[in-house]
N, C-alpha and C positions, 0 to 999 in steps of 0.2 A: 426544408419546405418553407416557402414564403407564406406568411400568415394570410396573405390575400388569396392564396390558392385553395384554402380549405376552410371549413366551418369548425369552430370550437365545439359545436353542439354534438354531444354523444348520442347515439341511438339507444333507445331503451332496450334493456335485456328482455327477450320475449317471455322468460319464465321466472325471473327473479324480481321481487318488488323493490321499490325505492323506500327511503325513509328510515331504514334501520340504522342504529348506531353501530359503527364498525370500529373496534379497537385493534390497532396494529402494534404488536409488541415485538421489538427487535432485541434479542438477547445477544449482546456483543461477545464474540469469542466463544461461542457455544456450539461445538461440533459434535459429531457422533462417531465414537470409536469403540474398540473392544473394551469391555469392562476389566480394569485391573486397578491396582492401588495407585497408579500414576494418572488415572482418569479421575480428575477432581469432581467432575459432574456425577460420575458413577458413585464415588465415595460419599459425596455430600448427601444430606437429606433433601431430596427434591420431590416431594410427593405430588406437587401440582404438575410438573412436567412429566413425571412418571405416569400420572393418571391419563394425560393426553396421549402418551405413547401406547398405553395399554388399553385405551378406549377403542373406538371403532377404527379398524384398520383402513377404512375408506376415507378417514379424515386425519390421518397422520402419515407423513412420508418424508423421505430425504430428498434434498435438492443440492445441486452443485454450487459451490461458492468460491471456486478457484479457477485458475487457468483460463482457457478460452471461453468458459461460461461467463466470465466477467470482463472479457476483452483483453486479457493478458496473453502473451505470445505462446506459451507452452503449458502443458499439463503439470510441469514441475513448479510452476509459479504459484506460490501461496496467494490466497485472496487477502485483501485488507479492507479496513473499514471504509476507505474512500471509494474504491471501485465497487465495493459491495453495496453501499448506499446509492451510488450512481445507478447501478443496475436495478436495485429495488424500486427506485423512484421513476426511472426513465422507461422501464418496460422494454428496452432494447439493449443490445450489446454494443457498446462503443469501444473503439480502439483505445487501448491504454498501453503504456510502456513503449516497447520497440516500434510498434506500429505508428504511434503518435510521432515518434522521432523521425521515422521514415517520411511521413507526410509533411512534417515541418521542414525537413531538409529539401524535399522535392519541390515544395511550393515556394521556398525562400522565406516563409513566415518566421522561421527561427531567428532571422536577422532583423525582424521588425518588432520583436517583442521587448518588453521592459527589461528582461534579464540580459539580453545581448546589449541593449543600450547602456545598461549599468556597467558591464565589464569593458565596453568599448572606450569608456572614459580614460582607461589606462593605456590605450594603444600608442599614443603619441610618445609618452615618456617611459613607459614600462614594458614589461615582458608579459606575454600571454602563456600561461602554463596549462597544459592539458594532462590530466592524470586519469589513467584507466587501464582496463584489461585489453591487451593487444591480442586479438583473437577473432576468428570468424565463426566462433561457436554459436553465437546468437542467443546465449543464455543471459549473459550480463552485459555484453557489448557486441559490436560488430565492426570489423576492420573497415568495411566500406563506408560506414557512418563516420568513422574517424577521418577517412580520406576526404569525404565530402565536407566535413567540418573544417579541415585544414585549408582546403581550397576556398571555402566560403569566407573564413575569417581573414585570410590573406587578401581577398578581394574587397573586404570591408574594413581595411585599414590596419590590420595587425602587421607590424614590421619586424617584431622579434618574438619567436615562438620556441618554447621548450616543451618537449613531450617526455613525461615520466611514465615509462611503460611497466606493466605488470604481466609477466608471462603466464601462459595458461596451463596446458597439459592435463586439464581436467575435463573440460567440455570439448576438447580437440585432442588429437594425438600428442603424446609426449614427444618432444623434439621438434614440433612444428614451429616453435619460437624462432628458430633460425630463419625460416622462410618468411615469417611475418616481419621480422626485423629488417630483412633484406628489402621487402616490399615498402616498408615505411621509410627506410633510408633512401630508397630511390625517389619516393615522393618528395621527401624533404630536400633532396638534391635539386630537384626541378624547381622547388620554391626558391632555393638559394640562387639559382640561375636568373630568377625574376627579381632578385634584390631583397628577398625576405631572409632575414637571419633566422634559420629554422634548423633545429637539431634535437636529437635525443639527449636528455640531461641525466637521467637516472633510471634504475630498473630494479627488478627483483621478482621472485616467484609469488604468485597470488596468495598462496596459503601461508607464506612466511613474511610477506611484506604487504602492508596496507589493508588488504581485503579481509580482515576478520569480521565477524558479525555477532550480534546479540551480546556484545561486551564479554566475549569469551576469553580473549587474550589481548589486552591493550599493548603488549610488547610488539605484536604484529604491526599495529598502527605506528608505534614509535619508530620501528626500523624504517618504515617508509618516510616518516616525518624527518628523521635524521638525514636521510638521503635527499629528499625533495626540498626541504627548507634549510637545513644546516649545511647541505653539501658534503655530508660526512657518511662514509660507509667503509666496511672492511676491505672492499675490493674497488680498485680504481682502474679505469681503462680509458684509452683515447677514442674508442668507438664502441657503440652498443653491439655491433656484430661481433667484434672481437670479444666482448664481455660474455655474450651468451655461448659462443663457441668454446671459449676457454673454460667457463664455469661448468659446461656440460662434459668436459673431459673427465671429471670425477666420475668413477664407475657407479657411484650411488646417486648421481645427479638426476634431478627430475624438474621439468619446467615449473611445476607447481611450487617447488621449494627452493628455487635458486636464491642464493643469498643476496642481500642488497648490494648494489654497486652504483657508483657515480662516474660520469664521464668527465674527464679533466683535459685541460689544454696541455701544450708542451711544457709549461712551467709547473704542471701538477695542480693547477687551480680548477675547481669545479666550474663547469661551463654554464650551469643554470640553476643555482639555488633560488628559491622563492624569496623575494625581497620586498621591502616597503614600496608601495606604488605599483605593484604588479597585479595582474588579474589571474585568477585560477578557475578552471572548469574541470569538474570531475565528469568524464564523458560516458561512464556506464549508465545504462537506462534502468537496469534492475537495482532495486533499492537496498536490499538487505545488507550487502557488503560495502555500501557507501555511507551508511549512517554514521559509523564511528569516525571515519576520516572527516566527514562533514562537520561533526561536532568539534573536532580538533581545529579545523580551519575557521570555524565561525564563532565559537563560544569564547568570549573574553574571560569568563570565569570557568576555568577548566582544570581539573585536578587528577586526571587519569594517568598522566605521566608528565614529567618535566619537559615542556616544549623548548626550554632554554630561551627562545625568543618567539614572539608572536607578531609576525610582520603585519603591517597595515595594508591589507589587500582588498580587492573586490572579488568576492567568490560567488560563483553560481554553479548549481548542479545542472546536469543535462535535463533532469526533471526534479520536482520536489520529492525527496525520498521519504519523508514522514509527514503526513498531513496533520497528525495530532500535535507534533512538535513544531510544525511549520518550518521544517528543516530540509534543505537550506532555505533561507528567506528569499533568495533570488534563484531563478532557474530559467533555462533557455526555452524549454518547451512547456507550454501551459497545459492544464488538464483539458480533456475534450470539450468541445462546444456542444452542449446537449440541449436540444429544443423539444418542445411539446411534451414535457414530463407529465406524469399522471397527476401530480399536484396542481399543475396549471390547468389541465383539462377539468379537473374536479371543481376548481375555483370558478371556472366559467360555466359550470353546470349546476350551481346552487348548493354544492357540498361545503358545509362549514367545517373547518379543520382546526384541531388543537394539536400542537406538537410540543413535546417537552423532553428534556434530558438535563443532566448536569453538564457543567462547562466542557469537560473533556470529550463529550460526545454530542453536545448540543448542535454543533455545526453539521453533524452527520444526519440528524433527522430533519434538518432545515436546508442548509447550503448544499450539501452533497446530494440529498434526496431530491432537491429541486434543480438538479443539473448544474451544479457549481454556480449557483445564482444566489446572491444575497437578497435579503428583504422578503417582503410579501408579494405574492401575485395580486392579491386583493385584500387590503387591510380590513375591509368590512367582512371578509369571509374567513379570515385566518387569525389565530392567536398562537404565538410562540412564547414559551416560558423556559428560561434558563435558570437552573438551580446551581449556585456556585459550588464548584468542587473544593474538596479539602486542599489547602495550600501548605507548603512547607514540610510536608511529610510524604513518604512513599505510600502507595495505595495498600500495601500489605499491613500497614499500621492500623488503618481503619478499613478493613476489607468489605464491610457492608456498604461503604461509600454512601451515596445518596439514594440508594434503591428505594427505601421506604418513602422518602420525600417525593420522588418521582411518581411512585405508585399512588400516593395521596393526591397529588395534582391531577393525575389521570382519572382517579376515582371521582374526584369532585367535578371534573369536566364531563365525565360520562353521566353522572347523576344529575347534572344541571340540565341535561337534555337540550343544550344550546348547540351541540356539535354533532355532525354526522360521522366524522372520523376523529378518533383520538389516537395519536401516534407517539410512541415513546421508544427510547433506547435505554436499556439497562446495561451499564458498562462493566459490571463486576468481573465476569469471566475473562474479559480481555485485559483490562487494566491491572487487575490483581495477578492474573496469569503471567503478565509480562515481568513481574517482579521475581518470578521463579520460586516463590514461597508457596509450597504445596498446601500446608495447613491453612494459610490465609486464603488461598484460592478456594479451598473447600468451604470455608466460612462465607466467602463472597458468592459462591454458587448457591448456597442455601438462602442467602439474603435475596438474591435475584429471583429464586423460585417463590419465596414468600411474597415478593412484590408482584409477581405474575398472578398469584392467588387473589390479592387485593383487587387487581384490575378485572380479573374474570368474575369475581363476585359482583362487582359493579355492573358488568355486562349482563349478568344474570338478572339483576334487579330491574333493568330497563328493557329486558327482552331483546338484547342486542346480539351482535355477532363478534367473534374474535378471530384474529389471525395471529398466531405466535410463531416466530421464525428467528433466524440469526443471520449475521452478515459474513461470518467466516469461523473457522475453528481456532481454538487456543487451549482452553481449560481442560479439554477432554484428553489431552496427552501432554504431560509435563516432563517427559524424559526423552533424551536422544536415543535413537535405536539403530541397530545394525540392519543389514539387508534382510535378515530373517525375522526382524521385529523384536529382538531381544534388547533390553536396556544396555546402553554403553556405559562402561566404567572408566573413571580416570585412573591415573597412575597409582593413586592411593586406594583404589578399590571402591571409591564412592560413585554413585550414579551421576551421570552428566545431565544436569537439569536443562530442559528445553524451555526457553522463554518466548519463542516466536509463535507466530500463527502456524497453522497446519494446512494440509490439502484435503482434510476430511470434509465430507458432505455435512450439511446442517439440516436440522429438522424443520418442518412446517406443519402446523396443526390448525385446523379450522373447527369452529363449533359455536355454541351459544344457542339460546332459545329462539333467537330470530332467524336462525339458519334452517331453511326448509329441509325436512327429513330426507328428501330425495337428492339433495346435493352431496356429491362425493368427488374424490380425486379421480381424475382420468387415469387409465392404465396404459395409454398409448404414448406417454411422454417420459420414458425411463431416464433420459439424460437431461431433464429440465433443470434449470438453474434459477438463480435469484431474479433474473430479468423476467421470468414468467409470473412473478408475484404481482406486478402492477396490474396486469389484465385481470388477474384473479380478484384483486381488491376492487377494481372497477365493477366487475360482475356483482360482487357482494353489495355494492352500492346501488345496483339495479341498472347498470349501463353495460353496453357492449364496448369493448376496448377498440381503439383505432386499429385498422387492418394491418398496419406495419409493426404492431407490438408483438412481442413473443407471445405464443398462445397461452390462454388461461389454463390453469392446472385443474379446474373443476368442470364437471358436467352435471346436468340435471337429468336424473334417470326417469 
């Protein structure tokens, strides 16, 4: 919407007053799951959060924080901090992941961005390498996106292209690899007819080559590296079609687990190892199984396996796979363009805002909350405070992180009565949860709960209102599980630790002395998600939300 077409002025809420201090607390990585010993939130002493849950049932509920509720393609897609805070601040669901890639390819914007300009520098002298899952499953990648990308890069100057394929058999039928390779080979043949030197250079099954996740098994990534970069693999073929057909002759063969192979010329030389001066694109849109290969391609200081050589390349992801690590630093498709966020509206309507977190999540309560926008909307109305995170150690070493310091800053801001909204992110559940250290995560959850109490006590003193919620799950389930929900064991009988986010819902609680007694959560929004929070917060400030926002979670009885 063009800003000239609407007024920034929000309508007053007919039943809720203005002027109350509203504290918005986001517990990072704090989902709701069955209580067991691997649920660190359940095991930890969390009396403050427990009291909110056990309080009025009309002021505590669960909301969705994954999948389509945050703009991701499927219900199998875990939420993350970036899309979570986008939804919390924007009040609407914006396309993320595959949808963004579709839009960028259809409009041609993908070729206008900084990421493409960065890799295009290599097109004259070097080779463009495309690495990803060859599949139309739509979970990690899509064949039609690869086809459009091949057509587009060749039209924008790529003269030599090598595709490093990973066969699927997990999101699509086992054996479908043969048909996908035939389709790709046909497309590459047409490019060769137009003078583009384009061919498949290497391959392997997704679960055995390259696509590991959560640092479970770096050998998987190494097998891919050896084939893609060193041009070395146990199997060598003169065509990829021959490779998949031959490897599938093994009675135990499965597309997911095909061994690594390289394509060689008649003299036995690999046709497309990644070399100095080349460009590389990982074309999967889903992040979790691209983070490890991205680290290997991008990090100069890397010790997970011996890379043998680290070619000087220009590397870009299809998207940025990890917003916290800013990995990769170059990507073809930018995050969504989000306009008219709740923060911008509130700044235009006299709401003074204080936002604070420590370094690892500071950008989430500011940049991502404000629609991927840096800086202030109005420096006279906003104050952002970043507390430096611990450096040089993993977060399980100091699992309390800076929770108390964040809470102190929030408490002081609330008690100053200078701000109408005080917004914080407490990172412990997520950042300590990612380390896989269960005991440390329990300590981190306790620290976050204590921080919430400090903030709510301040809200109580000023007669304010609180909203306590989360951006996605993590600490509530720290073990990998089978389909029946039982913990998975490794070959030594030990539990397999889960270090990732989850698809669990997250809590939201409202309260405080400033909240009118007749305010309660609506019962007609059972599938509400993070995007419904913005309208809710606007109501608590005494305003109606814009008509195109996701509906508020509250009603006044």
